[in-house]
C-alpha positions in Angstrom: 106.6 117.8 97.7 108.4 115.3 99.9 106.9 112.2 101.4 107.9 110.2 104.4 107.1 106.9 106.1 108.2 105.1 109.2 111.5 103.5 108.1 114.8 103.0 110.1 116.9 106.2 110.2 114.0 108.6 109.9 114.8 111.6 112.2 112.5 114.1 113.8 113.6 117.4 115.3 112.1 118.7 118.6 113.6 122.1 119.5 117.3 121.3 119.9 116.8 117.5 120.2 116.9 115.0 117.3 115.0 111.8 117.6 116.1 108.9 115.3 113.8 106.0 114.5 115.6 102.7 115.4 113.1 99.9 115.1 109.6 98.7 115.5 109.2 96.7 118.7 107.3 93.5 119.2 104.4 95.3 120.8 104.1 97.5 117.7 105.6 100.7 119.2 108.2 102.8 117.4 111.5 103.1 119.3 113.4 106.5 119.0 116.8 107.5 120.3 117.8 111.1 121.1 121.3 112.7 120.6 121.8 112.2 124.3 121.0 108.5 124.2 117.5 108.8 125.7 115.1 106.2 124.4 111.3 106.7 123.8 108.8 104.1 122.7 105.8 105.7 121.0 102.7 104.4 119.2 102.1 105.5 115.6 99.2 107.7 116.8 101.4 109.5 119.3 104.1 110.2 116.7 101.6 111.4 114.2 100.0 113.7 116.8 103.4 115.2 117.5 104.1 115.6 113.8 100.6 117.0 113.0 100.8 119.6 115.9 104.2 120.8 114.6 106.1 119.7 117.8 108.2 117.2 115.7 109.6 118.3 112.4 111.0 115.8 109.8 114.7 116.2 109.2 114.8 116.2 105.4 118.5 115.2 105.3 117.5 111.8 106.6 114.9 111.1 104.0 117.3 109.5 101.5 118.5 106.9 103.9 115.7 104.5 102.7 115.2 104.8 99.0 111.8 103.1 99.1 110.6 105.0 102.1 110.7 108.5 100.8 111.2 110.0 97.4 110.9 113.3 95.6 107.7 113.4 93.6 108.7 116.8 92.1 111.3 119.3 93.3 108.9 122.2 92.8 105.3 123.0 91.8 104.7 121.4 88.4 103.0 124.6 87.2 106.3 126.4 87.4 107.5 124.4 84.3 106.5 125.1 80.7 103.2 123.6 79.6 104.9 121.7 76.8 107.2 119.9 79.2 104.4 119.2 81.6 102.6 117.3 78.8 105.7 115.4 77.9 106.4 114.4 81.5 102.8 113.2 82.0 102.9 111.1 78.8 106.1 109.4 79.9 104.8 108.9 83.4 101.7 107.3 82.0 103.8 104.6 80.2 105.9 103.9 83.2 102.8 103.5 85.4 101.4 101.1 82.9 104.6 99.0 82.5 105.3 99.1 86.3 109.0 98.2 86.0 109.3 97.5 89.7 107.0 94.5 89.3 107.5 93.6 85.6 111.2 93.3 85.0 112.5 94.2 81.6 111.2 91.8 78.9 110.7 92.9 75.3 107.5 90.9 74.7 105.7 91.8 78.0 106.8 95.4 77.9 105.7 95.9 74.3 102.3 94.5 75.0 101.8 96.8 78.0 103.1 99.8 76.1 100.7 99.2 73.3 97.8 99.1 75.8 99.0 102.3 77.4 99.2 104.0 74.0 95.6 103.0 73.2 94.4 104.5 76.5 95.7 108.0 75.7 95.3 107.6 71.9 99.0 108.1 71.3 100.1 107.4 67.8 103.8 107.7 68.6 104.2 104.5 70.6 107.6 104.2 72.3 109.7 101.0 72.1 110.5 99.0 75.2 114.2 100.1 75.2 113.1 103.7 75.3 110.8 103.2 78.2 113.6 101.3 79.9 115.9 104.4 79.5 113.1 106.6 81.1 112.8 104.1 83.9 116.5 104.2 84.7 116.3 108.0 85.0 113.0 108.0 86.9 113.6 105.3 89.5 116.3 107.2 91.4 114.3 110.3 92.4 110.8 109.5 91.1 110.8 113.0 89.6 108.6 113.5 86.6 110.8 116.2 85.2 113.5 113.6 84.5 111.5 112.1 81.6 112.4 113.0 78.0 110.5 112.3 74.7 111.3 109.8 72.0 110.0 109.0 68.5 108.2 105.9 67.5 106.8 103.8 64.7 104.9 104.6 61.4 101.4 103.4 60.5 101.1 100.5 58.0 99.3 100.6 54.7 95.9 98.9 54.0 94.3 97.3 50.9 92.8 100.0 48.7 89.4 98.2 48.3 89.0 97.6 52.0 89.9 101.2 52.7 87.0 102.2 50.5 84.7 99.8 52.4 85.9 101.2 55.8 85.2 104.8 54.6 81.7 103.8 53.3 80.7 101.7 56.3 81.5 104.5 58.7 79.2 107.0 56.9 76.4 104.7 55.7 76.2 101.7 58.0 77.6 102.7 61.5 75.0 105.3 62.4 71.7 105.6 64.1 69.8 105.6 60.8 70.2 101.8 60.6 70.5 101.4 56.8 70.6 97.9 55.4 73.8 96.2 54.3 72.8 96.4 50.6 73.2 100.2 50.8 76.8 99.6 51.7 77.3 97.4 48.6 75.8 100.0 46.3 77.9 102.8 47.8 81.2 100.8 47.7 80.6 99.9 44.0 79.7 103.5 43.2 82.9 104.8 44.9 85.2 102.4 43.1 83.6 103.3 39.8 84.3 107.0 40.4 87.9 106.2 41.4 88.5 104.2 38.2 87.5 107.1 36.0 90.8 108.8 36.7 92.9 105.6 36.4 94.4 103.9 33.3 93.4 100.4 32.3 96.4 98.8 34.1 95.7 100.5 37.4 91.9 100.1 37.7 90.5 98.8 41.0 88.6 95.5 40.8 85.0 95.7 42.0 84.2 93.8 45.2 81.5 91.1 45.1 78.4 91.5 47.1 79.2 88.4 49.2 82.6 89.8 50.1 81.0 93.0 51.4 78.4 91.1 53.4 81.2 89.0 54.8 83.2 92.2 55.8 80.1 93.6 57.5 79.6 90.4 59.4 83.2 90.4 60.5 82.8 93.8 62.1 82.9 93.7 65.9 79.4 93.3 67.2 79.8 95.6 70.1 81.1 98.4 67.9 78.3 97.9 65.4 75.6 97.9 68.1 77.2 101.0 69.8 76.9 103.0 66.5 73.5 101.7 65.5 71.7 101.1 68.8 73.4 103.6 71.1 76.2 103.4 73.7 73.9 102.8 76.7 72.1 99.9 74.9 75.4 98.3 73.8 76.9 98.7 77.3 74.0 96.9 78.9 73.9 94.2 76.2 77.6 93.4 76.6 78.0 94.0 80.2 80.1 91.4 82.1 79.5 90.3 85.6 82.7 89.1 87.2 84.3 88.9 90.6 85.1 92.6 90.4 88.2 94.7 90.6 90.9 93.1 92.7 93.1 95.2 95.0 95.8 93.8 97.3 96.2 96.4 100.0 94.8 99.5 101.5 95.2 102.9 99.7 95.9 101.1 96.5 92.6 102.4 95.1 90.3 105.0 96.7 87.0 105.8 95.1 85.4 109.3 95.4 81.9 110.2 94.4 79.2 112.8 95.1 75.5 112.4 96.0 72.8 114.7 97.2 71.7 113.7 100.7 68.1 112.6 101.1 67.6 115.1 103.8 66.5 118.7 104.1 69.0 120.8 106.3 67.7 123.7 108.3 69.2 127.1 109.3 70.2 126.9 113.0 69.5 130.6 113.5 65.9 130.8 112.3 65.0 127.1 111.8 64.0 127.6 108.2 64.9 124.8 105.7 67.8 125.4 103.4 67.5 122.4 101.2 69.5 119.2 100.4 73.2 119.2 100.9 75.8 117.4 98.8 78.0 114.7 100.2 81.5 114.0 98.7 82.9 110.8 100.1 86.1 108.8 99.7 86.2 105.0 100.4 89.1 102.6 100.4 88.4 99.8 98.0 90.3 97.1 99.8 89.1 97.6 103.4 85.8 99.5 102.6 86.8 102.1 105.2 85.5 105.6 104.8 88.7 107.6 104.3 87.1 111.1 104.4 84.1 113.2 103.4 83.0 116.7 102.7 79.5 118.2 103.0 78.3 121.5 101.5 75.5 123.1 99.6 77.8 123.5 96.5 77.3 121.4 93.4 79.9 118.7 92.9 83.3 120.2 92.0 87.0 119.7 92.2 87.1 121.9 95.3 84.9 119.4 97.1 87.2 116.5 96.0 90.3 118.4 97.2 88.7 119.1 100.6 87.8 115.4 100.9 91.3 114.4 99.8 92.9 116.7 102.4 90.8 115.1 105.2 91.6 111.6 103.9 95.4 112.1 104.0 95.7 113.6 107.5 95.1 111.8 110.8 91.6 112.4 112.1 92.2 112.5 115.9 91.7 116.3 116.0 88.5 116.0 114.0 87.1 113.5 116.5 87.9 115.8 119.4 85.1 118.0 118.1 82.6 115.3 119.1 83.5 113.8 122.4 80.6 111.3 122.4 82.3 109.3 119.5 83.7 106.1 121.2 85.9 104.5 118.5 88.9 105.9 116.7 89.2 106.5 112.9 92.6 105.2 111.9 92.5 106.0 108.2 95.2 108.3 106.8 97.9 108.4 104.2 98.4 109.3 100.5 96.6 106.8 98.2 98.1 105.4 95.0 95.0 106.0 92.8 91.8 108.0 92.9 88.8 106.8 90.9 86.5 109.8 90.0 83.6 110.7 87.8 84.4 112.0 84.3 82.5 115.3 84.8 84.0 118.4 83.3 84.0 120.0 86.8 86.6 117.4 87.9 88.9 118.0 85.0 90.4 121.1 86.6 94.1 122.1 86.7 93.9 122.5 90.5 92.9 118.8 91.0 95.2 117.4 88.4 98.3 119.3 89.6 97.5 118.5 93.2 97.5 114.8 92.5 100.7 115.1 90.5 102.3 116.9 93.4 101.2 114.1 95.7 102.1 111.3 93.4 98.5 110.1 93.0 97.2 108.6 89.8 93.7 109.8 88.6 91.3 107.4 87.0 88.3 109.2 85.4 85.6 106.6 85.1 83.4 106.7 81.9 80.0 108.4 82.2 77.0 106.3 83.2 79.2 103.5 84.6 78.5 103.4 88.3 80.0 99.9 88.5 83.4 101.4 88.0 83.0 102.9 91.5 80.9 100.1 93.0 82.2 100.4 96.6 81.3 104.1 97.0 78.0 103.8 95.1 77.0 100.9 97.4 78.0 103.0 100.5 75.6 105.8 99.5 72.7 103.3 99.6 74.0 101.9 103.0 74.2 105.4 104.6 70.7 106.3 103.3 69.1 103.2 104.6 71.1 103.1 107.8 71.0 106.8 108.8 69.6 109.4 106.5 66.1 107.9 106.0 65.7 107.6 109.7 66.2 111.3 110.4 63.4 114.0 110.5 63.1 115.9 107.2 64.3 113.0 105.0 63.1 113.1 101.4 63.7 109.4 100.9 65.1 108.1 97.6 62.1 108.6 95.4 58.6 110.1 95.3 56.9 106.8 95.7 58.8 105.9 98.8 58.3 109.4 100.2 54.5 109.4 99.7 52.9 112.4 101.5 55.6 112.7 104.2 56.0 116.5 104.8 59.8 116.6 104.6 60.1 120.4 104.8 57.8 120.7 107.8 59.5 117.9 109.6 63.1 119.1 108.9 65.0 119.6 112.2 68.7 118.8 111.4 71.1 121.7 110.9 74.6 121.4 109.3 76.5 121.0 112.6 74.1 118.2 113.7 74.3 116.5 110.3 78.1 116.5 110.3 78.1 115.1 113.9 75.6 112.4 113.0 77.4 111.3 109.9 80.8 111.2 111.6 79.5 109.2 114.5 77.6 106.8 112.2 80.8 106.2 110.1 83.1 105.7 113.1 80.9 104.0 115.6 78.5 102.0 113.3 79.7 101.4 109.7 83.5 101.0 110.4 82.9 98.4 113.1 80.0 96.5 111.5 80.9 93.2 109.6 81.0 93.8 105.8 79.7 90.9 103.7 82.0 91.8 100.8 85.3 91.5 102.8 84.2 89.0 105.5 85.3 91.3 108.4 84.7 94.8 109.7 86.2 97.6 107.7 88.2 98.7 110.7 89.7 95.3 111.3 90.5 94.9 107.6 92.3 98.2 107.6 94.3 97.4 110.7 95.4 94.0 109.4 96.4 95.3 106.0 98.2 98.4 107.2 100.8 96.1 108.9 102.0 95.1 105.4 101.7 98.5 103.8 104.0 101.6 104.0 101.8 104.6 104.7 103.2 107.8 103.0 102.4 111.2 104.5 103.5 114.7 103.5 106.5 115.9 105.5 104.8 119.3 106.2 101.1 119.0 106.9 100.5 122.7 106.2 101.7 122.0 102.6 98.4 120.3 101.8 96.7 123.7 102.1 99.0 125.0 99.3 98.7 121.9 97.1 94.9 122.0 97.3 94.8 125.7 96.3 93.8 127.1 92.9 96.8 127.9 90.7 97.2 131.3 89.0 99.9 133.6 87.6 100.3 137.3 88.5 103.0 140.0 88.2 104.8 141.5 91.3 104.7 145.3 91.3 105.9 147.8 93.9 102.4 147.6 95.5 102.5 143.8 95.5 100.2 141.4 93.6 96.7 142.3 92.5 94.2 139.4 92.5 90.5 140.0 91.8 90.7 143.6 92.9 92.7 143.0 96.2 96.3 143.8 96.8 98.7 141.4 98.6 102.1 142.6 99.7 104.9 142.1 102.2 108.7 142.5 102.4 109.4 138.9 101.4 107.4 139.4 98.2 109.3 142.5 97.4 112.6 140.7 97.8 111.7 138.6 94.8 111.3 141.8 92.8 114.6 143.2 94.1 116.5 140.1 93.1 115.0 140.0 89.6 115.4 143.7 89.1 112.0 144.0 87.3 108.3 143.3 87.7 108.5 139.6 87.6 105.6 137.2 87.0 105.2 134.5 89.6 103.1 131.4 90.3 100.6 131.5 93.2 97.8 129.6 94.9 94.6 131.3 96.1 91.7 129.7 98.0 87.9 129.7 97.7 87.2 129.7 101.4 89.0 133.0 102.2 90.7 136.0 100.6 92.8 137.0 103.6 96.0 135.6 102.1 97.6 133.9 99.1 100.6 131.6 98.8 103.2 132.8 96.2 105.9 130.6 94.8 109.4 132.1 95.2 111.4 131.1 92.0 114.7 131.6 93.8 114.2 129.7 97.1 111.8 127.2 95.4 109.2 127.5 98.2 105.9 129.2 98.8 105.5 132.4 100.7 102.3 133.4 102.5 101.3 136.9 101.6 98.6 138.7 103.5 96.0 141.1 102.0 96.9 144.7 102.4 93.4 145.7 103.5 93.1 143.1 106.3 90.0 144.6 107.8 88.0 144.1 104.6 89.5 140.6 103.9 89.0 139.2 107.4 86.5 136.3 107.5 85.5 136.8 103.9 85.3 134.0 101.4 86.0 134.5 97.7 82.5 134.2 96.3 81.2 136.9 98.7 84.2 139.1 97.7 83.3 138.7 94.0 79.7 139.7 94.8 81.0 142.7 96.8 83.0 143.9 93.7 79.9 143.6 91.5 77.9 145.6 94.0 80.6 148.2 94.3 80.7 148.6 90.5 77.0 149.0 90.3 76.9 151.6 93.1 80.1 153.6 92.6 81.3 152.9 89.1 84.4 151.1 87.8 86.8 153.1 90.0 85.9 152.7 93.7 87.8 153.1 96.9 88.4 150.6 99.7 85.8 152.2 102.0 83.3 152.0 99.2 84.2 148.3 98.7 83.7 147.8 102.5 80.3 149.4 102.1 79.5 147.0 99.3 80.4 144.1 101.5 78.0 145.3 104.1 75.3 145.5 101.4 76.0 141.9 100.2 75.9 140.6 103.8 72.5 142.4 104.3 71.2 140.8 101.1 72.4 137.4 102.3 70.6 137.9 105.6 67.4 138.7 103.8 67.9 135.6 101.5 68.3 133.4 104.6 64.7 134.5 105.5 63.2 134.3 102.0 60.1 132.4 101.3 61.7 130.3 98.6 63.9 127.5 99.9 66.1 127.8 96.8 67.0 131.4 97.8 67.9 130.2 101.3 70.0 127.4 100.0 71.8 129.8 97.7 72.6 132.1 100.6 74.0 129.2 102.6 76.1 128.2 99.6 77.4 131.8 99.3 78.5 131.7 103.0 80.5 128.4 102.5 78.4 126.7 105.1 80.0 123.3 105.0 81.5 120.4 107.0 84.9 122.2 107.1 83.4 125.1 109.0 81.8 122.7 111.5 85.1 120.9 112.2 86.7 124.3 112.7 83.9 125.2 115.2 82.7 128.0 112.9 79.1 128.9 111.8 79.2 131.3 108.9 75.4 131.8 109.1 75.8 133.0 112.7 78.8 135.1 111.8 76.9 137.0 109.2 74.5 138.3 111.8 77.4 139.7 113.9 78.3 143.3 113.3 81.4 143.8 111.2 84.3 145.1 113.2 85.2 148.5 111.8 88.8 149.6 111.8 89.4 152.5 114.1 92.6 154.4 113.9 94.3 155.3 117.2 95.1 159.0 117.5 98.9 159.6 117.6 100.6 160.7 120.8 101.2 164.5 121.0 104.6 165.6 120.0 107.0 167.2 122.6 106.7 170.9 123.0 108.2 172.8 120.0 108.3 169.8 117.7 104.8 170.3 116.2 105.5 173.9 115.0 105.6 174.9 111.4 104.8 171.4 110.1 103.4 171.4 106.5 99.8 170.3 105.9 99.6 167.4 103.4 96.4 166.6 101.5 96.0 162.8 101.1 93.4 161.4 98.8 91.9 158.0 99.7 93.4 155.1 97.7 91.4 153.9 94.7 90.9 150.2 94.0 91.7 149.1 90.5 89.1 146.8 88.9 91.8 145.1 86.7 91.4 141.4 87.1 94.7 140.2 85.7 96.9 142.3 87.9 99.3 142.8 84.9 99.1 146.7 85.1 99.4 149.0 88.1 
C-alpha cells in the first residue's frame, strides 16, 4: 500500500479541482493552492477530515516528489508472492532494520557487529557480510519495497577442540538439567566417553584424558545465567538476574506502540433483559513516548489477532468521527498515524498470517515479547492498573483485582453497565481524564507530550482509508468458477470477478480477504490490475447482517437437520434456528452461556461506535425476501409459452471451493 504525509508538493483532488500543498504557515495551518490560483489555509484536522470522508483524494502521481515523505512499502499484497520469496524478503528486511543504514553509515566494523546481533535474533547460521547488506540497502532505499531484496551466502562454522567437544556434549545431558547432578558426575562421564572413543583409535591418535581440575574449571567457566536457567528454571533465573535500569528509551511518538489484552474487572449486562453477561476483554494500544492511548477494542472474545487488528485500525485513523458518537466528551483525541513498531505478547494466537502480513503491508515491525515478561510492555501494563483504579473499580458490578479485595461484594447483583455504556465511559475517561492528567513518568500530560513531539515527527497515513479494511482481513486462496467463488458454503460473484476468468481463459486461483464480522462480501485481489475487487454474496438476503461465526453455526445446524446437501432456503431456516438458540442463551441461567451468546453476536466496541446493537438486532424479525410478481404481458404475447420446471439451487458443503 502507499503512504503519504504532509510534505510540499502533495496534491489532493476534489472533483475537478486539484489542491497542492505549498507550505506550513507560522500559525501551523497548511496552505493549499488550486489550479485556478485560489488559496486555502486549513488545519491538519480539517484536511484529515476531508481525506477521511472521501471528499479529497490523494493524487498518487505527486507522491514521489518527496522521497522521504511517501514510499512504496509493497507494490501488491505480499501474499501474492511465492512463500519462499516472502521468507527471503523478510530475512533481508530484518538485517536492514537492525543495521539501519539511514542512521549508521557504511562502516565495516559497526555493520558487522550489528549483523551478527541480527543473526542471533533469528538464529540464522548463514550470516551475510556488510558488503552484501550494503548491496541490499542500495536496492531497497529507493522504493522501500521488500521484493527488491535478494539472498546471499555466508560463512562456515569453525572447528572446536575434540576434548572440549566431548565435555560440551556431556555437560548438556548430565549437568544442565533439572536433576541437578553434581560436577563429579560430569567428570566420570567425560572420562568414560573418551575411553570409549580411544578403543577405535590407534596409539598415535588417542585422545588424552582430561584432569578433574580442568573439568571443574570448565564447569565454573559456564555462564551462571545459563547454568541457573537449566538447573533452577527459566523463571527463577530471570528473577535472579533481572536488571533495573532507566527503561527503554524512545525519541518520538509512534516509534514504539505497545499492545496488550486484559479482562476488565467488571461484569457487563445485557441491555435488553439486564442479565449479566460476564467480563469483557480490553485490547489497548499505548504510545511509549507520550503515554497517549492510541486505540482500544472491547469484546467478549478471548485475546486474538483479530482484536489487535481492530485496535490497530482505530489507532491509525483520526478519531474525530468516533468522538461524535459521544457529544458529552469535551477534549479531542489527536492520536493517529502508522507506528514504526508494535510490541505484542508472544502468544500463539498473535502469530497469525493475517497480523504479520497486515504489518508488513503497513511497514510496521512486530516485536513479540517473551512470555512472563510484563516489563517488556511496562507502559501498557501500568495503564491497566491505572484504569482499574481510576475507573473500573468505581463502577457498579466491579469484580476488583482479587478475591481478598472483593470480599463479599455482590458483583453480579450490582452489575448495571452494558456494553454501550462501558465503551462510552472508557472513551470519556481516556480523553477527558487520562490524556489531560500530568504523568509522572514523562513530566507532562500525555496530550501535551504528543502535541509537542508531533511537531518534529512526520506522521504517515494510508492514502486510501478504506484500504485498512482490506489489510486487516483474513487472507485465503480460492478458485474462480463460472458461478464465482465459494467460501465456507457461500457463493460470491459479479461481472468484475468473471472478467478475471475471461482474461485468464481458465478457472484461475486468486488471493482474497474475508472478514469475521460479516459474510456479505469479500475482497478479491485482481492479478491483472493489481488491486482488490469487492465481491458481494450471491444470496444477499441470507448474508445480510450475519457475522461469520453465526454463519458457521448455521451450516452445522443445516447439516444436522437436512444432511450434507441442503438448499439456500434450508440454510436460511437453519440461521433462524441458530438465532432462536442465541435468544434462549441470552436468557439462560448460567452466565457463561449468556457470555458465549454475546460473543457469538460479535457484541463489541466496534458495533457501539457504528451505532449498532447486535443483541437488539437478534430480537428483530428477519426480513424475508419477497419476489415481486412480473407485469402481465401484452395481449397475445403470453400464448403457447413452454412450462419450465426449475429445481431450487443446492448449496455445496465443499469448504475449499476448488470444485463446482
